[in-house]
N, CA, C and O atoms as a GROMACS GRO file, in nm:
protein
  632
    1MET      N    1   5.057  -0.550   2.810
    1MET     CA    2   4.915  -0.570   2.825
    1MET      C    3   4.841  -0.440   2.786
    1MET      O    4   4.737  -0.444   2.720
    2ALA      N    5   4.896  -0.328   2.828
    2ALA     CA    6   4.833  -0.201   2.795
    2ALA      C    7   4.826  -0.181   2.644
    2ALA      O    8   4.726  -0.130   2.593
    3ASP      N    9   4.930  -0.220   2.574
    3ASP     CA   10   4.931  -0.203   2.428
    3ASP      C   11   4.818  -0.283   2.363
    3ASP      O   12   4.759  -0.237   2.265
    4GLU      N   13   4.787  -0.399   2.415
    4GLU     CA   14   4.676  -0.479   2.361
    4GLU      C   15   4.542  -0.411   2.388
    4GLU      O   16   4.453  -0.414   2.303
    5ILE      N   17   4.527  -0.352   2.505
    5ILE     CA   18   4.404  -0.278   2.538
    5ILE      C   19   4.390  -0.158   2.445
    5ILE      O   20   4.280  -0.128   2.398
    6PHE      N   21   4.501  -0.090   2.417
    6PHE     CA   22   4.497   0.025   2.327
    6PHE      C   23   4.451  -0.016   2.187
    6PHE      O   24   4.375   0.056   2.123
    7LYS      N   25   4.498  -0.131   2.140
    7LYS     CA   26   4.455  -0.180   2.009
    7LYS      C   27   4.305  -0.208   2.009
    7LYS      O   28   4.234  -0.172   1.916
    8LEU      N   29   4.259  -0.273   2.116
    8LEU     CA   30   4.119  -0.310   2.127
    8LEU      C   31   4.027  -0.187   2.125
    8LEU      O   32   3.923  -0.187   2.059
    9TYR      N   33   4.067  -0.082   2.197
    9TYR     CA   34   3.985   0.039   2.208
    9TYR      C   35   4.028   0.150   2.112
    9TYR      O   36   3.981   0.263   2.120
   10LYS      N   37   4.119   0.115   2.021
   10LYS     CA   38   4.166   0.207   1.917
   10LYS      C   39   4.221   0.338   1.976
   10LYS      O   40   4.193   0.448   1.927
   11ILE      N   41   4.300   0.321   2.082
   11ILE     CA   42   4.370   0.434   2.143
   11ILE      C   43   4.505   0.441   2.073
   11ILE      O   44   4.586   0.349   2.085
   12ALA      N   45   4.530   0.550   2.001
   12ALA     CA   46   4.645   0.552   1.912
   12ALA      C   47   4.752   0.655   1.946
   12ALA      O   48   4.871   0.629   1.924
   13THR      N   49   4.715   0.770   1.997
   13THR     CA   50   4.816   0.874   2.017
   13THR      C   51   4.890   0.856   2.149
   13THR      O   52   4.838   0.797   2.244
   14GLU      N   53   5.011   0.908   2.153
   14GLU     CA   54   5.091   0.903   2.276
   14GLU      C   55   5.017   0.970   2.391
   14GLU      O   56   5.019   0.922   2.504
   15GLN      N   57   4.952   1.082   2.361
   15GLN     CA   58   4.881   1.158   2.464
   15GLN      C   59   4.764   1.076   2.522
   15GLN      O   60   4.745   1.073   2.643
   16GLU      N   61   4.687   1.009   2.436
   16GLU     CA   62   4.577   0.926   2.482
   16GLU      C   63   4.628   0.808   2.565
   16GLU      O   64   4.573   0.776   2.670
   17LYS      N   65   4.734   0.746   2.518
   17LYS     CA   66   4.791   0.631   2.589
   17LYS      C   67   4.842   0.672   2.727
   17LYS      O   68   4.819   0.603   2.826
   18PHE      N   69   4.913   0.785   2.731
   18PHE     CA   70   4.966   0.832   2.858
   18PHE      C   71   4.852   0.870   2.953
   18PHE      O   72   4.859   0.843   3.073
   19GLY      N   73   4.749   0.932   2.899
   19GLY     CA   74   4.632   0.968   2.980
   19GLY      C   75   4.562   0.846   3.036
   19GLY      O   76   4.509   0.851   3.148
   20PHE      N   77   4.559   0.738   2.962
   20PHE     CA   78   4.499   0.613   3.010
   20PHE      C   79   4.589   0.545   3.113
   20PHE      O   80   4.540   0.491   3.212
   21LEU      N   81   4.720   0.548   3.090
   21LEU     CA   82   4.817   0.479   3.176
   21LEU      C   83   4.827   0.542   3.314
   21LEU      O   84   4.830   0.472   3.415
   22LEU      N   85   4.834   0.672   3.319
   22LEU     CA   86   4.863   0.744   3.443
   22LEU      C   87   4.773   0.706   3.561
   22LEU      O   88   4.825   0.678   3.669
   23PRO      N   89   4.642   0.702   3.546
   23PRO     CA   90   4.558   0.666   3.662
   23PRO      C   91   4.571   0.519   3.704
   23PRO      O   92   4.528   0.483   3.813
   24GLN      N   93   4.629   0.436   3.618
   24GLN     CA   94   4.644   0.294   3.650
   24GLN      C   95   4.767   0.267   3.738
   24GLN      O   96   4.781   0.158   3.794
   25LEU      N   97   4.855   0.365   3.750
   25LEU     CA   98   4.982   0.345   3.820
   25LEU      C   99   4.969   0.364   3.970
   25LEU      O  100   4.883   0.437   4.018
   26THR      N  101   5.056   0.296   4.043
   26THR     CA  102   5.062   0.314   4.188
   26THR      C  103   5.140   0.441   4.218
   26THR      O  104   5.203   0.499   4.130
   27CYS      N  105   5.135   0.483   4.342
   27CYS     CA  106   5.210   0.601   4.384
   27CYS      C  107   5.360   0.579   4.362
   27CYS      O  108   5.432   0.670   4.319
   28SER      N  109   5.406   0.459   4.391
   28SER     CA  110   5.547   0.424   4.371
   28SER      C  111   5.585   0.435   4.224
   28SER      O  112   5.692   0.485   4.190
   29ASP      N  113   5.496   0.387   4.136
   29ASP     CA  114   5.523   0.394   3.993
   29ASP      C  115   5.532   0.539   3.945
   29ASP      O  116   5.621   0.574   3.868
   30THR      N  117   5.439   0.622   3.991
   30THR     CA  118   5.440   0.762   3.947
   30THR      C  119   5.563   0.835   3.999
   30THR      O  120   5.616   0.923   3.932
   31THR      N  121   5.608   0.799   4.118
   31THR     CA  122   5.732   0.857   4.170
   31THR      C  123   5.850   0.818   4.082
   31THR      O  124   5.939   0.899   4.058
   32PHE      N  125   5.849   0.696   4.033
   32PHE     CA  126   5.957   0.645   3.949
   32PHE      C  127   5.964   0.718   3.814
   32PHE      O  128   6.072   0.731   3.756
   33ILE      N  129   5.850   0.765   3.764
   33ILE     CA  130   5.848   0.833   3.633
   33ILE      C  131   5.808   0.980   3.644
   33ILE      O  132   5.760   1.038   3.547
   34LYS      N  133   5.827   1.039   3.761
   34LYS     CA  134   5.781   1.178   3.781
   34LYS      C  135   5.847   1.276   3.686
   34LYS      O  136   5.785   1.376   3.648
   35ASP      N  137   5.971   1.251   3.646
   35ASP     CA  138   6.036   1.340   3.551
   35ASP      C  139   5.964   1.338   3.415
   35ASP      O  140   5.958   1.440   3.347
   36ILE      N  141   5.911   1.224   3.378
   36ILE     CA  142   5.836   1.214   3.252
   36ILE      C  143   5.701   1.283   3.268
   36ILE      O  144   5.657   1.355   3.178
   37ILE      N  145   5.636   1.261   3.380
   37ILE     CA  146   5.505   1.324   3.406
   37ILE      C  147   5.517   1.475   3.403
   37ILE      O  148   5.433   1.544   3.345
   38ASN      N  149   5.623   1.526   3.465
   38ASN     CA  150   5.640   1.672   3.475
   38ASN      C  151   5.700   1.736   3.351
   38ASN      O  152   5.705   1.859   3.342
   39SER      N  153   5.746   1.657   3.258
   39SER     CA  154   5.808   1.712   3.137
   39SER      C  155   5.704   1.787   3.053
   39SER      O  156   5.594   1.737   3.028
   40THR      N  157   5.742   1.907   3.010
   40THR     CA  158   5.652   1.985   2.925
   40THR      C  159   5.688   1.973   2.778
   40THR      O  160   5.613   2.016   2.690
   41THR      N  161   5.805   1.915   2.751
   41THR     CA  162   5.851   1.907   2.612
   41THR      C  163   5.842   1.767   2.552
   41THR      O  164   5.845   1.752   2.430
   42ALA      N  165   5.830   1.666   2.635
   42ALA     CA  166   5.830   1.528   2.583
   42ALA      C  167   5.703   1.501   2.504
   42ALA      O  168   5.592   1.523   2.552
   43LEU      N  169   5.722   1.454   2.382
   43LEU     CA  170   5.608   1.421   2.296
   43LEU      C  171   5.572   1.273   2.306
   43LEU      O  172   5.463   1.232   2.264
   44ASP      N  173   5.662   1.194   2.360
   44ASP     CA  174   5.641   1.049   2.369
   44ASP      C  175   5.639   1.004   2.515
   44ASP      O  176   5.710   0.911   2.553
   45LYS      N  177   5.556   1.070   2.595
   45LYS     CA  178   5.552   1.038   2.739
   45LYS      C  179   5.512   0.893   2.764
   45LYS      O  180   5.569   0.828   2.852
   46TYR      N  181   5.416   0.843   2.689
   46TYR     CA  182   5.374   0.705   2.711
   46TYR      C  183   5.489   0.608   2.684
   46TYR      O  184   5.516   0.520   2.765
   47THR      N  185   5.558   0.625   2.572
   47THR     CA  186   5.668   0.535   2.536
   47THR      C  187   5.778   0.541   2.640
   47THR      O  188   5.831   0.437   2.681
   48GLN      N  189   5.813   0.662   2.683
   48GLN     CA  190   5.917   0.675   2.786
   48GLN      C  191   5.875   0.610   2.917
   48GLN      O  192   5.953   0.539   2.980
   49ALA      N  193   5.750   0.635   2.957
   49ALA     CA  194   5.700   0.578   3.083
   49ALA      C  195   5.697   0.425   3.073
   49ALA      O  196   5.740   0.356   3.166
   50ARG      N  197   5.646   0.372   2.962
   50ARG     CA  198   5.639   0.227   2.944
   50ARG      C  199   5.779   0.166   2.952
   50ARG      O  200   5.800   0.066   3.021
   51ASN      N  201   5.874   0.225   2.881
   51ASN     CA  202   6.012   0.173   2.882
   51ASN      C  203   6.072   0.176   3.021
   51ASN      O  204   6.137   0.079   3.063
   52ASN      N  205   6.052   0.284   3.094
   52ASN     CA  206   6.105   0.294   3.230
   52ASN      C  207   6.041   0.190   3.323
   52ASN      O  208   6.110   0.127   3.403
   53LEU      N  209   5.910   0.172   3.311
   53LEU     CA  210   5.840   0.076   3.397
   53LEU      C  211   5.877  -0.067   3.362
   53LEU      O  212   5.893  -0.151   3.451
   54VAL      N  213   5.890  -0.096   3.234
   54VAL     CA  214   5.931  -0.231   3.193
   54VAL      C  215   6.070  -0.260   3.248
   54VAL      O  216   6.095  -0.369   3.299
   55THR      N  217   6.160  -0.164   3.236
   55THR     CA  218   6.295  -0.181   3.288
   55THR      C  219   6.292  -0.204   3.439
   55THR      O  220   6.368  -0.285   3.492
   56ARG      N  221   6.206  -0.131   3.506
   56ARG     CA  222   6.198  -0.143   3.652
   56ARG      C  223   6.147  -0.279   3.696
   56ARG      O  224   6.198  -0.336   3.792
   57TYR      N  225   6.048  -0.331   3.626
   57TYR     CA  226   5.985  -0.455   3.670
   57TYR      C  227   6.032  -0.580   3.598
   57TYR      O  228   6.004  -0.691   3.642
   58ALA      N  229   6.100  -0.562   3.489
   58ALA     CA  230   6.144  -0.679   3.412
   58ALA      C  231   6.249  -0.758   3.488
   58ALA      O  232   6.337  -0.700   3.552
   59GLN      N  233   6.239  -0.889   3.481
   59GLN     CA  234   6.339  -0.974   3.544
   59GLN      C  235   6.456  -0.988   3.449
   59GLN      O  236   6.440  -0.993   3.327
   60THR      N  237   6.574  -0.992   3.507
   60THR     CA  238   6.692  -1.018   3.425
   60THR      C  239   6.688  -1.164   3.382
   60THR      O  240   6.614  -1.244   3.438
   61GLU      N  241   6.768  -1.197   3.284
   61GLU     CA  242   6.776  -1.335   3.239
   61GLU      C  243   6.816  -1.426   3.354
   61GLU      O  244   6.764  -1.536   3.369
   62GLU      N  245   6.910  -1.380   3.436
   62GLU     CA  246   6.956  -1.461   3.548
   62GLU      C  247   6.843  -1.485   3.648
   62GLU      O  248   6.829  -1.595   3.701
   63GLU      N  249   6.762  -1.381   3.675
   63GLU     CA  250   6.651  -1.397   3.769
   63GLU      C  251   6.548  -1.497   3.716
   63GLU      O  252   6.494  -1.578   3.792
   64LYS      N  253   6.521  -1.492   3.585
   64LYS     CA  254   6.428  -1.586   3.526
   64LYS      C  255   6.479  -1.730   3.538
   64LYS      O  256   6.405  -1.821   3.574
   65VAL      N  257   6.607  -1.748   3.509
   65VAL     CA  258   6.667  -1.881   3.516
   65VAL      C  259   6.670  -1.929   3.660
   65VAL      O  260   6.639  -2.045   3.687
   66ARG      N  261   6.707  -1.842   3.752
   66ARG     CA  262   6.709  -1.880   3.894
   66ARG      C  263   6.571  -1.924   3.940
   66ARG      O  264   6.558  -2.025   4.010
   67LYS      N  265   6.468  -1.850   3.901
   67LYS     CA  266   6.332  -1.886   3.940
   67LYS      C  267   6.297  -2.024   3.885
   67LYS      O  268   6.240  -2.107   3.956
   68LEU      N  269   6.331  -2.048   3.760
   68LEU     CA  270   6.306  -2.178   3.700
   68LEU      C  271   6.376  -2.288   3.778
   68LEU      O  272   6.318  -2.392   3.806
   69LEU      N  273   6.501  -2.265   3.813
   69LEU     CA  274   6.580  -2.369   3.878
   69LEU      C  275   6.547  -2.386   4.025
   69LEU      O  276   6.565  -2.494   4.080
   70GLU      N  277   6.499  -2.280   4.090
   70GLU     CA  278   6.461  -2.293   4.231
   70GLU      C  279   6.343  -2.387   4.245
   70GLU      O  280   6.329  -2.456   4.345
   71ASP      N  281   6.257  -2.388   4.144
   71ASP     CA  282   6.139  -2.473   4.148
   71ASP      C  283   6.166  -2.613   4.094
   71ASP      O  284   6.076  -2.696   4.088
   72THR      N  285   6.289  -2.640   4.055
   72THR     CA  286   6.326  -2.768   3.996
   72THR      C  287   6.428  -2.838   4.085
   72THR      O  288   6.526  -2.777   4.127
   73HIS      N  289   6.403  -2.964   4.114
   73HIS     CA  290   6.496  -3.040   4.198
   73HIS      C  291   6.611  -3.096   4.114
   73HIS      O  292   6.590  -3.161   4.011
   74ILE      N  293   6.732  -3.070   4.159
   74ILE     CA  294   6.851  -3.128   4.096
   74ILE      C  295   6.926  -3.201   4.206
   74ILE      O  296   6.952  -3.144   4.312
   75ASP      N  297   6.961  -3.326   4.180
   75ASP     CA  298   7.034  -3.406   4.278
   75ASP      C  299   7.178  -3.357   4.284
   75ASP      O  300   7.259  -3.389   4.197
   76THR      N  301   7.208  -3.278   4.386
   76THR     CA  302   7.342  -3.219   4.399
   76THR      C  303   7.442  -3.314   4.463
   76THR      O  304   7.556  -3.275   4.487
   77SER      N  305   7.402  -3.436   4.490
   77SER     CA  306   7.499  -3.533   4.541
   77SER      C  307   7.579  -3.596   4.427
   77SER      O  308   7.671  -3.674   4.451
   78LYS      N  309   7.543  -3.564   4.305
   78LYS     CA  310   7.615  -3.615   4.189
   78LYS      C  311   7.742  -3.534   4.168
   78LYS      O  312   7.759  -3.427   4.227
   79ASN      N  313   7.830  -3.585   4.082
   79ASN     CA  314   7.953  -3.510   4.058
   79ASN      C  315   7.922  -3.379   3.985
   79ASN      O  316   7.822  -3.371   3.914
   80PRO      N  317   8.006  -3.277   4.002
   80PRO     CA  318   7.978  -3.145   3.948
   80PRO      C  319   7.949  -3.140   3.798
   80PRO      O  320   7.864  -3.061   3.755
   81SER      N  321   8.018  -3.221   3.719
   81SER     CA  322   7.992  -3.217   3.574
   81SER      C  323   7.851  -3.266   3.542
   81SER      O  324   7.789  -3.217   3.447
   82THR      N  325   7.800  -3.360   3.618
   82THR     CA  326   7.663  -3.408   3.597
   82THR      C  327   7.562  -3.302   3.638
   82THR      O  328   7.461  -3.282   3.570
   83VAL      N  329   7.589  -3.234   3.747
   83VAL     CA  330   7.500  -3.126   3.792
   83VAL      C  331   7.495  -3.017   3.684
   83VAL      O  332   7.386  -2.968   3.652
   84LEU      N  333   7.610  -2.979   3.629
   84LEU     CA  334   7.613  -2.878   3.525
   84LEU      C  335   7.536  -2.924   3.401
   84LEU      O  336   7.462  -2.846   3.342
   85TYR      N  337   7.554  -3.048   3.363
   85TYR     CA  338   7.482  -3.103   3.247
   85TYR      C  339   7.330  -3.091   3.269
   85TYR      O  340   7.257  -3.050   3.178
   86GLU      N  341   7.283  -3.126   3.389
   86GLU     CA  342   7.141  -3.118   3.418
   86GLU      C  343   7.091  -2.974   3.416
   86GLU      O  344   6.980  -2.947   3.370
   87LEU      N  345   7.172  -2.882   3.465
   87LEU     CA  346   7.135  -2.740   3.460
   87LEU      C  347   7.124  -2.694   3.315
   87LEU      O  348   7.031  -2.621   3.280
   88LYS      N  349   7.217  -2.735   3.231
   88LYS     CA  350   7.214  -2.697   3.090
   88LYS      C  351   7.089  -2.749   3.021
   88LYS      O  352   7.034  -2.684   2.932
   89GLN      N  353   7.043  -2.866   3.063
   89GLN     CA  354   6.922  -2.922   3.004
   89GLN      C  355   6.797  -2.843   3.042
   89GLN      O  356   6.701  -2.837   2.966
   90LEU      N  357   6.800  -2.781   3.160
   90LEU     CA  358   6.685  -2.705   3.208
   90LEU      C  359   6.679  -2.564   3.153
   90LEU      O  360   6.571  -2.510   3.130
   91ALA      N  361   6.795  -2.504   3.132
   91ALA     CA  362   6.796  -2.363   3.094
   91ALA      C  363   6.896  -2.335   2.984
   91ALA      O  364   7.014  -2.368   2.995
   92ASN      N  365   6.848  -2.275   2.879
   92ASN     CA  366   6.935  -2.234   2.770
   92ASN      C  367   6.974  -2.089   2.797
   92ASN      O  368   6.901  -1.996   2.761
   93THR      N  369   7.087  -2.070   2.860
   93THR     CA  370   7.128  -1.936   2.899
   93THR      C  371   7.278  -1.921   2.880
   93THR      O  372   7.348  -2.017   2.849
   94ASN      N  373   7.327  -1.798   2.898
   94ASN     CA  374   7.470  -1.776   2.876
   94ASN      C  375   7.554  -1.843   2.985
   94ASN      O  376   7.506  -1.874   3.094
   95GLU      N  377   7.679  -1.864   2.951
   95GLU     CA  378   7.768  -1.942   3.036
   95GLU      C  379   7.791  -1.878   3.173
   95GLU      O  380   7.800  -1.950   3.273
   96SER      N  381   7.800  -1.746   3.181
   96SER     CA  382   7.828  -1.684   3.310
   96SER      C  383   7.710  -1.701   3.407
   96SER      O  384   7.731  -1.722   3.526
   97VAL      N  385   7.588  -1.692   3.356
   97VAL     CA  386   7.469  -1.712   3.440
   97VAL      C  387   7.466  -1.857   3.486
   97VAL      O  388   7.444  -1.886   3.604
   98LEU      N  389   7.488  -1.948   3.392
   98LEU     CA  390   7.487  -2.090   3.423
   98LEU      C  391   7.594  -2.125   3.526
   98LEU      O  392   7.569  -2.202   3.618
   99CYS      N  393   7.712  -2.068   3.511
   99CYS     CA  394   7.822  -2.094   3.604
   99CYS      C  395   7.786  -2.047   3.745
   99CYS      O  396   7.812  -2.118   3.842
  100GLY      N  397   7.726  -1.929   3.756
  100GLY     CA  398   7.687  -1.877   3.887
  100GLY      C  399   7.588  -1.967   3.958
  100GLY      O  400   7.597  -1.989   4.079
  101ILE      N  401   7.492  -2.018   3.882
  101ILE     CA  402   7.392  -2.108   3.940
  101ILE      C  403   7.455  -2.241   3.976
  101ILE      O  404   7.428  -2.297   4.082
  102TRP      N  405   7.539  -2.292   3.887
  102TRP     CA  406   7.606  -2.421   3.909
  102TRP      C  407   7.690  -2.420   4.036
  102TRP      O  408   7.684  -2.513   4.116
  103ILE      N  409   7.768  -2.315   4.053
  103ILE     CA  410   7.855  -2.305   4.171
  103ILE      C  411   7.774  -2.308   4.300
  103ILE      O  412   7.816  -2.368   4.399
  104LYS      N  413   7.657  -2.244   4.299
  104LYS     CA  414   7.572  -2.244   4.419
  104LYS      C  415   7.514  -2.382   4.450
  104LYS      O  416   7.472  -2.407   4.562
  105LYS      N  417   7.512  -2.470   4.351
  105LYS     CA  418   7.460  -2.606   4.371
  105LYS      C  419   7.566  -2.702   4.423
  105LYS      O  420   7.533  -2.812   4.468
  106LEU      N  421   7.693  -2.663   4.417
  106LEU     CA  422   7.802  -2.752   4.456
  106LEU      C  423   7.819  -2.758   4.608
  106LEU      O  424   7.781  -2.664   4.678
  107PRO      N  425   7.875  -2.868   4.658
  107PRO     CA  426   7.906  -2.875   4.802
  107PRO      C  427   8.002  -2.762   4.842
  107PRO      O  428   8.087  -2.720   4.762
  108GLN      N  429   7.988  -2.713   4.962
  108GLN     CA  430   8.066  -2.599   5.011
  108GLN      C  431   8.217  -2.619   4.993
  108GLN      O  432   8.286  -2.528   4.949
  109ARG      N  433   8.267  -2.736   5.027
  109ARG     CA  434   8.412  -2.760   5.020
  109ARG      C  435   8.462  -2.758   4.876
  109ARG      O  436   8.574  -2.716   4.850
  110VAL      N  437   8.379  -2.804   4.781
  110VAL     CA  438   8.417  -2.798   4.640
  110VAL      C  439   8.421  -2.652   4.596
  110VAL      O  440   8.513  -2.610   4.524
  111CYS      N  441   8.323  -2.574   4.638
  111CYS     CA  442   8.320  -2.430   4.604
  111CYS      C  443   8.445  -2.359   4.656
  111CYS      O  444   8.505  -2.277   4.587
  112GLU      N  445   8.481  -2.390   4.778
  112GLU     CA  446   8.599  -2.328   4.838
  112GLU      C  447   8.724  -2.362   4.758
  112GLU      O  448   8.807  -2.274   4.732
  113GLY      N  449   8.739  -2.488   4.718
  113GLY     CA  450   8.854  -2.529   4.639
  113GLY      C  451   8.853  -2.473   4.499
  113GLY      O  452   8.958  -2.454   4.437
  114LEU      N  453   8.735  -2.446   4.449
  114LEU     CA  454   8.719  -2.395   4.312
  114LEU      C  455   8.738  -2.244   4.302
  114LEU      O  456   8.755  -2.191   4.192
  115ALA      N  457   8.736  -2.176   4.414
  115ALA     CA  458   8.743  -2.029   4.415
  115ALA      C  459   8.864  -1.975   4.338
  115ALA      O  460   8.853  -1.873   4.271
  116ALA      N  461   8.976  -2.041   4.348
  116ALA     CA  462   9.097  -1.995   4.279
  116ALA      C  463   9.087  -2.010   4.127
  116ALA      O  464   9.169  -1.954   4.054
  117TRP      N  465   8.989  -2.083   4.080
  117TRP     CA  466   8.971  -2.109   3.937
  117TRP      C  467   8.862  -2.024   3.875
  117TRP      O  468   8.824  -2.047   3.760
  118SER      N  469   8.809  -1.928   3.947
  118SER     CA  470   8.693  -1.852   3.901
  118SER      C  471   8.717  -1.772   3.773
  118SER      O  472   8.622  -1.738   3.703
  119ASN      N  473   8.842  -1.742   3.743
  119ASN     CA  474   8.871  -1.666   3.620
  119ASN      C  475   8.900  -1.756   3.500
  119ASN      O  476   8.934  -1.708   3.392
  120LYS      N  477   8.886  -1.886   3.519
  120LYS     CA  478   8.912  -1.984   3.413
  120LYS      C  479   8.783  -2.014   3.336
  120LYS      O  480   8.674  -1.975   3.378
  121LEU      N  481   8.798  -2.081   3.224
  121LEU     CA  482   8.683  -2.124   3.145
  121LEU      C  483   8.598  -2.221   3.226
  121LEU      O  484   8.649  -2.292   3.314
  122LEU      N  485   8.470  -2.224   3.197
  122LEU     CA  486   8.380  -2.314   3.268
  122LEU      C  487   8.422  -2.460   3.252
  122LEU      O  488   8.413  -2.538   3.346
  123SER      N  489   8.469  -2.496   3.134
  123SER     CA  490   8.512  -2.635   3.111
  123SER      C  491   8.628  -2.673   3.203
  123SER      O  492   8.634  -2.785   3.252
  124GLU      N  493   8.720  -2.579   3.226
  124GLU     CA  494   8.832  -2.605   3.318
  124GLU      C  495   8.782  -2.613   3.462
  124GLU      O  496   8.828  -2.697   3.540
  125GLN      N  497   8.688  -2.527   3.498
  125GLN     CA  498   8.632  -2.529   3.634
  125GLN      C  499   8.561  -2.661   3.660
  125GLN      O  500   8.568  -2.715   3.771
  126VAL      N  501   8.492  -2.713   3.559
  126VAL     CA  502   8.421  -2.840   3.575
  126VAL      C  503   8.520  -2.953   3.603
  126VAL      O  504   8.497  -3.036   3.690
  127GLU      N  505   8.630  -2.956   3.528
  127GLU     CA  506   8.731  -3.061   3.550
  127GLU      C  507   8.785  -3.055   3.691
  127GLU      O  508   8.796  -3.157   3.759
  128VAL      N  509   8.820  -2.934   3.737
  128VAL     CA  510   8.875  -2.917   3.872
  128VAL      C  511   8.770  -2.954   3.976
  128VAL      O  512   8.801  -3.021   4.075
  129ALA      N  513   8.647  -2.911   3.955
  129ALA     CA  514   8.540  -2.942   4.051
  129ALA      C  515   8.519  -3.093   4.062
  129ALA      O  516   8.499  -3.144   4.173
  130ASP      N  517   8.522  -3.164   3.949
  130ASP     CA  518   8.507  -3.309   3.954
  130ASP      C  519   8.621  -3.373   4.033
  130ASP      O  520   8.598  -3.464   4.113
  131LEU      N  521   8.744  -3.326   4.011
  131LEU     CA  522   8.858  -3.380   4.085
  131LEU      C  523   8.846  -3.352   4.234
  131LEU      O  524   8.871  -3.440   4.316
  132LEU      N  525   8.807  -3.228   4.269
  132LEU     CA  526   8.788  -3.194   4.409
  132LEU      C  527   8.678  -3.279   4.472
  132LEU      O  528   8.693  -3.329   4.583
  133TYR      N  529   8.570  -3.294   4.400
  133TYR     CA  530   8.456  -3.373   4.450
  133TYR      C  531   8.499  -3.517   4.480
  133TYR      O  532   8.466  -3.573   4.584
  134LYS      N  533   8.572  -3.573   4.387
  134LYS     CA  534   8.619  -3.711   4.404
  134LYS      C  535   8.718  -3.720   4.520
  134LYS      O  536   8.710  -3.812   4.602
  135ALA      N  537   8.811  -3.626   4.528
  135ALA     CA  538   8.912  -3.628   4.635
  135ALA      C  539   8.846  -3.608   4.772
  135ALA      O  540   8.883  -3.675   4.869
  136LEU      N  541   8.752  -3.517   4.782
  136LEU     CA  542   8.687  -3.491   4.911
  136LEU      C  543   8.595  -3.606   4.952
  136LEU      O  544   8.577  -3.631   5.071
  137ASP      N  545   8.538  -3.674   4.854
  137ASP     CA  546   8.449  -3.785   4.883
  137ASP      C  547   8.525  -3.908   4.931
  137ASP      O  548   8.469  -3.993   5.001
  138GLN      N  549   8.653  -3.918   4.895
  138GLN     CA  550   8.731  -4.037   4.929
  138GLN      C  551   8.838  -4.010   5.033
  138GLN      O  552   8.936  -4.084   5.041
  139LYS      N  553   8.820  -3.906   5.113
  139LYS     CA  554   8.922  -3.878   5.213
  139LYS      C  555   8.922  -3.985   5.321
  139LYS      O  556   8.816  -4.038   5.356
  140PRO      N  557   9.039  -4.019   5.373
  140PRO     CA  558   9.046  -4.126   5.473
  140PRO      C  559   8.984  -4.083   5.606
  140PRO      O  560   8.976  -3.965   5.638
  141VAL      N  561   8.941  -4.184   5.680
  141VAL     CA  562   8.886  -4.158   5.813
  141VAL      C  563   9.001  -4.115   5.903
  141VAL      O  564   9.106  -4.180   5.906
  142SER      N  565   8.983  -4.007   5.976
  142SER     CA  566   9.089  -3.960   6.066
  142SER      C  567   9.034  -3.949   6.207
  142SER      O  568   8.915  -3.926   6.228
  143VAL      N  569   9.122  -3.967   6.302
  143VAL     CA  570   9.081  -3.956   6.442
  143VAL      C  571   9.072  -3.808   6.474
  143VAL      O  572   9.166  -3.732   6.452
  144ALA      N  573   8.959  -3.769   6.526
  144ALA     CA  574   8.940  -3.628   6.563
  144ALA      C  575   9.019  -3.598   6.688
  144ALA      O  576   9.050  -3.687   6.768
  145SER      N  577   9.051  -3.474   6.705
  145SER     CA  578   9.128  -3.436   6.823
  145SER      C  579   9.037  -3.404   6.939
  145SER      O  580   9.075  -3.333   7.032
  146VAL      N  581   8.918  -3.458   6.933
  146VAL     CA  582   8.820  -3.432   7.038
  146VAL      C  583   8.797  -3.561   7.116
  146VAL      O  584   8.772  -3.666   7.057
  147LEU      N  585   8.806  -3.553   7.246
  147LEU     CA  586   8.781  -3.668   7.333
  147LEU      C  587   8.649  -3.643   7.404
  147LEU      O  588   8.634  -3.543   7.474
  148ASP      N  589   8.555  -3.732   7.386
  148ASP     CA  590   8.426  -3.718   7.451
  148ASP      C  591   8.446  -3.754   7.599
  148ASP      O  592   8.459  -3.872   7.633
  149SER      N  593   8.448  -3.654   7.684
  149SER     CA  594   8.481  -3.675   7.824
  149SER      C  595   8.375  -3.753   7.900
  149SER      O  596   8.405  -3.815   8.002
  150SER      N  597   8.251  -3.750   7.853
  150SER     CA  598   8.147  -3.820   7.928
  150SER      C  599   8.156  -3.972   7.911
  150SER      O  600   8.116  -4.045   8.002
  151THR      N  601   8.208  -4.021   7.797
  151THR     CA  602   8.217  -4.166   7.779
  151THR      C  603   8.361  -4.211   7.765
  151THR      O  604   8.387  -4.331   7.756
  152SER      N  605   8.454  -4.119   7.762
  152SER     CA  606   8.595  -4.148   7.748
  152SER      C  607   8.624  -4.230   7.622
  152SER      O  608   8.707  -4.321   7.623
  153THR      N  609   8.554  -4.195   7.512
  153THR     CA  610   8.580  -4.261   7.385
  153THR      C  611   8.621  -4.157   7.283
  153THR      O  612   8.585  -4.039   7.292
  154LEU      N  613   8.697  -4.202   7.186
  154LEU     CA  614   8.737  -4.112   7.080
  154LEU      C  615   8.620  -4.089   6.986
  154LEU      O  616   8.542  -4.180   6.957
  155VAL      N  617   8.609  -3.968   6.939
  155VAL     CA  618   8.508  -3.934   6.840
  155VAL      C  619   8.576  -3.936   6.705
  155VAL      O  620   8.677  -3.868   6.686
  156PHE      N  621   8.525  -4.012   6.611
  156PHE     CA  622   8.584  -4.022   6.479
  156PHE      C  623   8.514  -3.927   6.382
  156PHE      O  624   8.391  -3.911   6.384
  157ASP      N  625   8.595  -3.866   6.300
  157ASP     CA  626   8.543  -3.769   6.204
  157ASP      C  627   8.571  -3.820   6.065
  157ASP      O  628   8.684  -3.860   6.038
  158ARG      N  629   8.476  -3.822   5.979
  158ARG     CA  630   8.498  -3.865   5.840
  158ARG      C  631   8.485  -3.748   5.749
  158ARG      O  632   8.499  -3.762   5.628
   0.00000   0.00000   0.00000
């Protein structure tokens, strides 16, 4: 934004740009770039300060994708491969970022079973996750080892 203001007001030199930028910064910002402010030899103080501040405030690709996906509803009751497909449709990002987000959308028990596969390709993890999801969804009803003493009935756990 500052660069556009500089074009508008024909502010061209590094010294002019830095002089304009400095009073606009918060105390925290100036602390972050104090080495640049105090430098007596730097000829490109504005460029260095801008780069440092952009790095400080810029969101990583993963943060941008997470923000996008946090505001988007995905039905996580579907099988894992469908959830991954829907995530891919929402965000064009690298596989490791996508995998991290996908795993957080999976049911806890599927994540636990998938942990041993974390060093495998995403395609292999998807296959295993689908199998785990199906197996966990179809587990037989078992009698819990808990007896409800107030009614003397067995509590069933599914």
